[in-house]
N, C-alpha and C positions, 0 to 999 in steps of 0.2 A: 621518666626515671630522672631524679634527681642527679646532677652533675656531684662527682666525688671530688674530695679536698683536693686530689692529685691534680685532677682535671683542672679546676679552679685557679688551683697556683699556674699550672702550665700555660693556660690562658691569659692571667695577669704578667705573667714573663712574657708572653709573645707579644701583648700589646705594649709594655714597656720598653721591650726591644725594639719595635714598628716605631714607636712614638720617637725612639732616641735616635733613631736611623733618620728619620723625617726632620727633625731638628738639625742635626748636622748636615742633611743634603740642601736644606734651605740656606743654614749658614754659609755653607760652601758657594751656594749659587750668588748669594748678594756679595761674597766676598771677591770670587773670581770675576763676574759679570761687572761688578764696580771697577775694578783695576783694570779690567781688559776695555772698556770703552775708554777710560783716561789714558792708555798707553797707544790705543790703535786709532785715534782721530785723526792723524795723518793718512792712513791708509784710507780711511772711510772718504775722506776729500779726493785722495786720487782715484780711488774707485767711480766717486761720484761724476769726476771731471771726464774718466774716459767712458761713461753712460752717454753723458750728455753732448760727447764729441761722435759717439758711434751710432747714435738712432735718436729720433724726437720721441716724445713722453716722458712722463716720470721717471725721476731716480730711484725712489724708493716705492715698492710695488707693496700695499697692503691686500690682504686677503683672510676672509672668514673662516675659522677651522674651528674644530670641535675641543675645547677644554677639558679639564678635569670636571668629572661630575657631569659629562654633557654640556656645562656652559659653553656658549660661544663667545671667542677671544678673537682677536684681529691679530694676526703675527705680519712680521715686517721683513721684506727683503731686499735688496739690489736686483732692480728690474733686469730679466735675462732675455724677455721676450718683445715682440713685435706689439705696437698697441691693438688692442681688441683682439687678443690671443684666444678666447675663448669664443668669440664667433667665428675665427678662423677654424678653430679647432672643428667646432660643428660642422663648419662646409667642406671639412677635410673629411671627416668620416662619413658624412652622406655619399661624397663622390668616390670613395677609394673602401673597398670592403677590407683589403689588408690592414690599414689603418684602423678601422672602426674595431677589427678583432683584437689589434693588439693593446689597443686603448681599453679594450673591455675586460681584458685578461689582466694586464699590469696597470692601469690606469697613469700610465706614462707612456711615451715615446722613443724608443732610443735613439733616432737619429730625427729629432724633432724641428722640422724646417722652420718653427717659428722663433726659434733661438737665434740671436742675433751673434755676431761676431764676437764681439766682447761678452756678451754672455755664455757662451760657451766657454771661454776663460774662466769666467767667474764659477762657472758650473764645477768646473774640472778641477779648480784648486778650492772650490768650496767657499769662497770669499762672497759670496752672492748671502749666504746665511748670517753674516757678521752682524747685520742690524737687529737678528732677534736675539742679540745680548742684551738689548734694552725689554724684550719681553720677559726674559729671566731675571732681570733686575725689578721687575714691578711684580713677579710671583705668577706670571701668566705660563710661564715655560720655566724647566729645569734643564742644567747642563746634559743630564742623562734622562731619556725616558723615549716613550713611544713618540715617534716623529706624529704631530698635530695632523689628524685628517678630516678631510673635508665633507661637509653635511650631507652630500649627495652620493657620499661613499656607505654610510650606515648601513644599508641593507647588504652589501656585499662583505661588511665586518664580521656578519653574524657568521659563527655563536661567540665570537670571540668581543664581541663590543662592550657587555657590560665589565668584563676585566679591564679591557683596555682604559675606558673613561673613569677608571678608579685612580688612574696615574696622571701626575702632570707631566705635559706633553715635554717632548725634550729636544735640544737642540742636535744631541747624537743618541744613539742607541744601537740594540743589537742588529737592527736591518741594515745600517749603515755599514757597521762592519763584517755583515756575513755576506755581502753580493749586491746590497743595494738594487741598480737597475738589472741585476744579473737574475733576479728572484721575482717570481710571481705576488701578485696583491694577495693573495691567499696565505701564501708562505709569509708574506711580511706580517699578516694579522697572527700568523702561527708564532712568529719569532717575538712578538711583543707581550702575547700571552704567557710564553717560555720566560720572559723578564720577569713578569708580574708575579709569577711563583718562585724566581729565585734572586729578585732584587735585593742589594745591600751594598755597602760601604764597598767590600772586597770587589764585587760584580761590578759597580760604576766605575772603579778606578780603572779594572782590566779594559772596560769599554772605552773610557776616552784614551788611555796607551794605544789601543788599537787604532782607535779613530785617528790619531796624530800619522800612525803607519801607513793608514789607507789614504789619507789627505797626500801625504807626502808621495807614495807612489801611483796617485791619481787613479786609483781602482775602484771601477763601479760609480763613478760621479760623472754621469753624464747630463 
């Protein structure tokens, strides 16, 4: 059956609206990340010094994640864990069934012994995420969107994977303002799916405002 003229008009309107949203979103990403990088460089230096004095290892941690359309990207964070953290996690999961169960369900540990003293502070204040402003500036990430997932999590992301990868990963999103570490991995995927169907300028502004409140109250960031 051929589409009616009304259906075609509505479809064109929807595409135009979505296209305008994406242009405005990308423009805001470039402007905000660029200005932030210029203004926050003293904080970058202070955090780098704190990490260096606290423990051995690199200052900036680079990790491979899933980007838009399933493309592999590298995201940058201030290091908050001890060196060889992945190997230590594997050992912990083999030796402790409770840790294995918690990580399998949440893909995180609420009280992760691998986190350094400074790393704990950086996570609670979300300062560890600051280097991702560079990811935003170059276009691999956005201010608002689903947090970038690991490739090993693809199977657990089902049936939401296809919707999630249609979006550019974000520095903050519904997960951050809805409980973060207090919700399960599957609930996180559902929130990202919800954002996919409701995203827009208004929704993004609300999430950014709520993010400031969450960071200030240090709620859910561990």
